[in-house]
C-alpha positions as CSV (number, residue, x, y, z in Angstrom):
1,M,122.1,95.0,102.8
2,N,119.1,96.2,104.3
3,W,116.2,94.3,103.9
4,Y,113.7,96.1,105.5
5,V,114.6,98.9,103.0
6,L,114.6,96.4,100.2
7,V,111.3,94.7,100.5
8,A,109.5,98.3,101.3
9,A,110.7,99.7,98.1
10,L,109.9,96.8,96.2
11,L,106.7,96.3,97.2
12,A,105.7,100.4,96.9
13,S,107.6,100.7,93.5
14,S,105.7,97.6,92.1
15,V,102.4,99.1,93.1
16,E,103.6,102.4,91.6
17,F,104.7,100.4,88.4
18,V,101.7,98.7,87.9
19,E,99.6,101.5,87.9
20,A,101.7,103.4,85.5
21,L,101.9,99.9,82.9
22,T,97.8,100.3,83.0
23,I,98.1,103.8,81.3
24,V,101.0,103.0,79.0
25,L,99.3,100.0,77.8
26,A,95.9,101.7,77.2
27,V,97.7,104.5,75.3
28,G,99.4,101.7,73.2
29,T,95.9,100.1,72.6
30,V,94.5,103.3,71.2
31,E,97.1,105.2,69.8
32,G,99.6,102.7,69.0
33,W,103.1,102.0,71.1
34,R,105.3,105.2,69.4
35,P,103.5,107.9,71.4
36,A,103.0,105.4,74.5
37,M,106.8,105.0,74.4
38,R,107.7,108.3,73.5
39,G,105.9,109.8,76.5
40,T,107.1,106.9,78.7
41,L,110.8,107.5,77.9
42,L,110.3,111.2,78.1
43,A,108.8,110.6,81.9
44,V,111.9,108.4,82.5
45,L,114.4,111.0,81.6
46,A,112.5,114.0,83.5
47,L,112.4,111.4,86.8
48,A,116.4,110.6,86.3
49,V,117.0,114.3,86.0
50,L,115.1,115.0,89.2
51,T,116.4,112.1,91.2
52,A,119.9,113.2,90.3
53,I,119.4,117.0,91.3
54,L,117.5,115.9,94.6
55,G,120.2,113.1,95.3
56,V,123.0,115.4,95.4
57,G,121.1,117.9,97.3
58,V,119.9,115.6,100.0
59,L,123.4,113.7,100.6
60,H,125.6,116.7,100.5
61,Y,123.6,119.9,102.2
62,V,121.2,118.4,104.6
63,P,122.3,117.5,108.1
64,I,121.6,113.9,108.6
65,N,119.4,114.4,111.9
66,I,117.3,117.0,110.2
67,L,117.1,114.9,106.9
68,R,115.7,111.9,109.4
69,G,113.1,114.2,110.8
70,I,111.8,115.7,107.3
71,I,112.0,112.1,105.7
72,G,110.1,110.7,108.9
73,V,107.4,113.1,108.1
74,L,107.6,112.5,104.4
75,L,107.3,108.9,104.9
76,L,104.3,109.5,107.5
77,L,102.3,111.3,105.3
78,F,102.9,108.7,102.6
79,G,101.9,105.9,104.6
80,V,99.0,107.3,106.5
81,K,97.4,108.1,103.0
82,W,97.9,104.6,101.7
83,L,97.0,102.9,105.0
84,R,93.6,105.3,105.2
85,K,92.6,104.1,101.6
86,A,93.6,100.3,102.4
87,L,91.4,100.4,105.9
88,L,88.3,102.3,103.9
89,R,88.6,99.5,101.4
90,F,88.9,96.7,103.6
91,S,86.2,97.8,105.7
92,G,83.8,98.3,103.0
93,K,83.8,102.0,102.9
94,K,85.5,102.7,99.6
95,A,85.4,100.3,96.5
96,L,88.5,98.0,96.1
97,H,90.9,98.9,93.7
98,D,90.4,97.2,90.1
99,E,93.1,97.6,87.7
100,T,90.8,96.0,84.7
101,E,88.5,98.7,85.6
102,A,91.1,101.6,85.5
103,Y,92.2,100.3,82.4
104,Q,88.6,100.5,80.5
105,K,88.3,104.0,82.2
106,E,91.9,105.2,80.4
107,L,90.5,103.7,77.3
108,G,87.4,105.4,77.2
109,K,89.1,108.7,77.8
110,L,91.7,107.9,75.0
111,Q,89.0,106.7,72.5
112,A,87.0,109.7,72.9
113,N,90.1,111.9,71.7
114,K,91.3,108.9,69.2
115,G,93.8,110.4,66.5
116,N,95.5,112.9,69.0
117,T,99.1,111.6,69.3
118,V,100.4,114.6,71.2
119,A,97.6,113.8,74.0
120,A,97.9,110.2,74.0
121,Q,102.0,110.8,74.5
122,A,100.9,113.5,77.3
123,T,99.0,110.7,78.8
124,A,101.7,108.2,79.1
125,F,104.2,111.1,80.1
126,N,101.8,112.0,83.0
127,G,100.9,108.6,84.0
128,V,104.7,107.4,84.2
129,F,105.8,110.5,85.7
130,L,103.2,111.2,88.6
131,E,103.6,107.4,89.6
132,G,107.2,107.4,89.2
133,L,107.6,110.5,91.4
134,E,106.3,108.7,94.2
135,V,108.9,105.8,93.7
136,V,111.7,108.5,93.7
137,V,110.4,110.1,96.8
138,I,110.3,106.9,98.6
139,V,114.1,105.6,97.2
140,L,115.4,108.6,98.1
141,T,114.1,109.3,101.7
142,M,114.3,105.8,102.6
143,G,117.9,105.2,100.9
144,S,119.0,108.5,102.8
145,A,118.0,108.0,106.4
146,A,118.8,104.3,106.6
147,H,122.3,104.8,104.7
148,A,120.8,102.1,102.5
149,Y,120.5,103.7,98.9
150,P,121.7,100.1,97.1
151,S,118.7,98.4,99.2
152,A,116.5,101.0,98.0
153,I,117.5,101.2,94.5
154,L,117.8,97.5,93.9
155,G,113.9,97.1,95.7
156,S,112.6,99.7,93.0
157,A,114.5,97.8,90.2
158,V,113.6,94.7,90.9
159,G,110.0,95.9,91.3
160,L,110.4,97.8,87.9
161,V,111.9,94.4,86.0
162,L,108.8,92.0,87.3
163,V,106.1,94.6,86.4
164,L,108.0,95.2,83.0
165,M,108.1,91.5,82.1
166,A,104.5,90.8,83.3
167,G,103.1,93.4,81.1
168,I,105.4,92.3,78.1
169,I,104.4,88.8,78.3
170,L,100.9,89.5,79.2
171,R,100.0,93.0,77.1
172,A,96.9,93.2,79.6
173,P,96.7,95.2,82.9
174,L,97.7,93.3,85.7
175,A,94.4,92.8,87.6
176,K,95.5,89.6,89.1
177,V,98.0,91.1,91.3
178,P,97.0,91.6,95.1
179,E,97.6,95.3,94.5
180,N,95.0,96.0,97.6
181,V,96.8,94.0,99.9
182,M,100.1,95.3,98.7
183,K,98.7,98.9,99.4
184,F,97.8,97.9,103.0
185,V,101.4,96.2,103.9
186,V,103.2,99.3,102.2
187,G,101.0,101.8,104.0
188,T,102.0,100.0,107.3
189,M,105.7,99.7,106.5
190,L,106.1,103.2,105.3
191,T,104.3,104.9,108.3
192,S,106.2,102.5,110.4
193,F,109.8,103.6,109.2
194,G,108.3,107.3,109.0
195,S,107.5,107.1,112.9
196,F,110.7,105.3,113.7
197,W,112.8,108.2,111.9
198,A,110.9,110.9,113.0
199,G,111.4,109.7,116.5
200,E,115.1,109.3,116.1
201,S,115.3,112.8,114.9
202,L,113.4,113.9,118.0
203,G,115.7,112.1,120.2
204,V,113.8,108.7,120.9
205,R,116.0,105.9,122.0
206,W,114.1,102.8,120.1
207,P,114.9,99.7,122.1
208,G,116.8,97.1,120.1
209,Q,117.4,100.0,117.2
210,D,116.1,98.8,113.8
211,L,114.2,95.7,115.2
212,S,111.8,98.4,116.6
213,I,110.8,98.7,112.9
214,L,109.3,95.1,113.2
215,L,107.4,96.0,116.6
216,L,106.0,99.1,115.0
217,I,104.9,97.4,111.9
218,A,103.4,94.6,114.3
219,A,101.7,97.5,115.9
220,Y,99.8,99.2,113.2
221,L,98.8,95.9,111.7
222,A,97.0,94.9,115.2
223,A,95.5,98.3,115.3
224,S,94.5,98.4,111.5
225,W,92.8,94.9,112.1
226,L,90.9,96.4,115.0
227,I,89.6,99.5,113.3
228,V,88.6,97.6,110.3
229,S,86.9,95.3,112.7
230,S,85.3,97.7,114.3
231,I,83.9,99.3,111.7
232,K,82.4,96.1,110.3
233,R,81.1,95.6,113.7
234,R,79.5,99.1,113.5
235,D,78.0,98.6,110.4
236,V,76.5,95.3,111.0
237,A,74.8,96.8,114.2
238,T,73.2,99.7,112.5
239,A,72.2,97.6,109.4
């Protein structure tokens, strides 16, 4: 069991599932649960087919060294995107993500077209498919590069079960989930994994092998803290 991959997949998938749940809940509240569930099931089927196709292609036709290089770049792109947003949020340059606000916004859009079940179903499909697509990419890339598909799949599956259980019990957006912190942690982890595997593909010999991932995570966390502190100090000085 690769615990690094499992934890990263769990956190990353949980964030995406929370956002998908918010959209499905909004559709179900306005138009009923049938179009919400139809859109969700269609998205899940589409993601399953896509995962099967990409998984077979990745495992059988791409050499591992090239694969790790591609995966490293992809994870760096994902990680830097998430990390940049997190830094802007924690430094006060961007509003913190509010799942309740996102839910109300989605409700407003759906209520403006109330009665259009096709559009509601499409909304559920798009929300689940787009958020799920990021989960698929993370699971495939991390599972392939680390030869840890079971860990990546288990992590995302646990994330899905936890979010679904919370959604079924509460039937409300998971506003109390520390999503902003989770995105910051996930951004740091994905950036660290991306750096590690991109470096490996270029011939970098990391000291301690996989333990170097922990050092990279610590380094990115320290750099992030310095950046946030610097931005806040600058804002105070110019106020």
